[in-house]
C-alpha positions as CSV (number, residue, x, y, z in Angstrom):
1,M,59.9,28.0,-29.3
2,Q,60.3,25.4,-26.5
3,E,64.0,25.3,-27.3
4,D,64.4,28.9,-26.3
5,L,63.2,28.3,-22.7
6,P,65.6,27.6,-19.9
7,Y,65.9,24.0,-18.7
8,W,64.3,24.7,-15.3
9,L,61.2,26.2,-16.9
10,K,60.9,23.1,-19.1
11,V,61.1,20.8,-16.0
12,L,58.5,23.0,-14.3
13,A,56.2,22.8,-17.3
14,A,56.6,19.0,-17.4
15,L,55.8,18.7,-13.6
16,S,52.8,21.0,-13.7
17,T,50.4,18.3,-15.1
18,P,51.1,15.7,-12.4
19,A,51.0,18.4,-9.8
20,I,47.5,19.5,-11.0
21,A,46.4,15.9,-11.0
22,V,47.6,15.4,-7.4
23,L,45.9,18.6,-6.4
24,G,42.6,17.4,-8.0
25,L,42.9,14.0,-6.2
26,T,43.5,15.8,-2.9
27,I,40.4,18.0,-3.4
28,A,38.3,15.0,-4.4
29,W,39.4,13.0,-1.4
30,A,38.6,16.0,0.9
31,Q,35.1,16.3,-0.6
32,W,34.6,12.6,-0.2
33,A,35.7,12.7,3.5
34,T,33.4,15.7,4.1
35,A,30.4,14.0,2.5
36,R,31.1,10.8,4.5
37,S,31.3,12.8,7.8
38,K,28.0,14.5,7.0
39,L,26.4,11.1,6.3
40,V,27.6,9.8,9.6
41,L,26.3,12.9,11.4
42,D,23.0,12.7,9.6
43,L,22.6,9.0,10.5
44,H,23.5,9.8,14.1
45,D,20.8,12.6,14.2
46,Q,18.2,10.2,12.8
47,R,19.1,7.5,15.4
48,V,18.8,10.1,18.2
49,Q,15.3,11.1,16.9
50,A,14.3,7.4,16.7
51,H,15.5,6.9,20.3
52,A,13.5,9.9,21.4
53,A,10.4,8.7,19.6
54,F,10.0,5.9,22.2
55,Q,9.9,8.3,25.2
56,G,6.2,9.0,24.6
57,P,4.7,5.5,24.4
58,I,7.0,3.8,26.8
59,G,6.8,6.7,29.3
60,E,3.0,6.6,29.1
61,V,2.9,2.9,29.7
62,L,5.2,3.2,32.7
63,R,3.2,6.1,34.1
64,S,-0.3,4.6,33.7
65,G,0.6,1.0,34.3
66,G,-1.4,0.0,31.2
67,C,-1.4,0.2,27.4
68,T,-4.1,1.5,25.1
69,T,-4.4,0.9,21.4
70,K,-3.3,4.5,20.8
71,I,-0.1,3.9,22.8
72,Y,0.6,0.6,21.1
73,F,0.1,2.3,17.7
74,E,2.6,5.1,18.6
75,Y,5.1,2.5,19.7
76,C,4.6,0.6,16.4
77,L,5.3,3.8,14.4
78,A,8.4,4.5,16.4
79,A,9.6,0.9,16.0
80,H,9.0,0.9,12.3
81,G,11.1,4.1,11.9
82,A,13.9,2.6,14.0
83,R,13.9,-0.6,11.9
84,F,16.0,1.0,9.2
85,L,18.5,2.8,11.5
86,F,19.7,0.0,13.7
87,G,20.8,-3.6,13.4
88,D,19.0,-6.9,13.8
89,D,19.7,-7.0,17.5
90,V,17.9,-3.8,18.2
91,V,15.1,-4.7,15.8
92,H,14.6,-8.0,17.5
93,F,14.4,-6.3,20.9
94,L,11.9,-3.8,19.6
95,D,9.7,-6.6,18.1
96,Q,9.8,-8.4,21.4
97,T,8.8,-5.2,23.3
98,G,6.0,-4.7,20.8
99,Q,4.6,-8.1,21.5
100,T,4.8,-7.4,25.2
101,L,2.9,-4.1,24.7
102,N,0.3,-6.0,22.7
103,R,-0.2,-8.5,25.5
104,L,-0.4,-5.6,28.0
105,S,-2.9,-3.8,25.8
106,Y,-5.1,-7.0,25.8
107,A,-4.8,-7.3,29.6
108,T,-5.6,-3.6,30.1
109,T,-8.7,-3.9,27.9
110,M,-9.9,-7.0,29.7
111,L,-9.4,-5.5,33.1
112,H,-11.1,-2.2,32.3
113,G,-13.8,-3.6,30.0
114,D,-15.8,-6.6,31.3
115,K,-16.3,-7.4,34.9
116,L,-14.0,-10.3,35.4
117,E,-14.1,-12.4,38.5
118,G,-12.0,-14.9,40.2
119,D,-9.3,-16.8,38.2
120,E,-10.0,-14.8,35.0
121,H,-9.4,-11.5,36.8
122,S,-6.2,-12.9,38.5
123,K,-4.9,-14.2,35.2
124,H,-5.2,-10.7,33.6
125,V,-3.7,-9.0,36.6
126,K,-0.7,-11.4,36.5
127,L,-0.3,-10.9,32.7
128,S,-0.4,-7.1,33.2
129,F,2.2,-7.3,36.0
130,D,4.5,-9.5,33.9
131,C,4.3,-7.2,30.9
132,I,4.9,-4.0,33.0
133,T,7.9,-5.8,34.7
134,K,9.4,-6.5,31.2
135,I,8.7,-3.0,29.9
136,S,10.2,-1.4,33.0
137,G,13.6,-2.5,31.8
138,F,13.1,-1.1,28.3
139,W,15.5,1.9,28.6
140,T,18.3,-0.1,30.1
141,E,18.2,-2.8,27.4
142,F,17.5,-0.4,24.5
143,D,20.3,1.9,25.5
144,R,22.7,-1.0,25.8
145,L,21.8,-2.3,22.4
146,A,21.6,1.1,20.6
147,L,24.8,2.5,22.1
148,P,27.2,0.9,19.5
149,Y,25.1,2.6,16.7
150,M,25.2,6.0,18.4
151,L,28.9,6.4,19.0
152,M,29.9,7.9,15.7
153,D,33.2,6.1,15.8
154,Q,33.5,5.5,12.1
155,K,37.1,6.2,11.0
156,L,38.4,7.5,7.7
157,P,40.3,4.8,5.9
158,W,43.1,7.0,4.6
159,S,43.3,10.2,6.6
160,P,46.7,11.9,6.9
161,R,46.6,11.4,10.6
162,R,46.1,7.6,10.3
163,L,48.8,7.4,7.6
164,L,51.2,9.1,9.9
165,G,50.5,6.6,12.7
166,G,47.7,8.4,14.6
167,K,44.3,6.9,15.4
């Protein structure tokens, strides 16, 4: 029966299998690229939420000039969530800021709790001032460190645009 078909139809039948395979590969690549783009977008959204989670505790510390245990706990929760979304540089900065908040919480408690006098009072006022000074630069440093993670500049390795010489 195949012998009755014209030559061009035989060639078309022979080429249909590779054409279907190429079409399948193209569809699979497009699905992979879409899934990867969604992953990048979801990761960006989670990083923006982690960034926003610090507004509450850091803002309250800067407004009040002190730190309570509740604020410190809120900060620790935000830092723990950010630990898995950013690199070691950001995590190290967040840990250092957490230690500073802990010292500020201690100084705040000491200044508001017992009646301190003389050198002891001055010591805690200086500690509080030093901690607030460090924390006042939180947003500048955190934004500088977090920016590379927020850019969404991941590129597709084999996009048609890149294969044709585009960026």
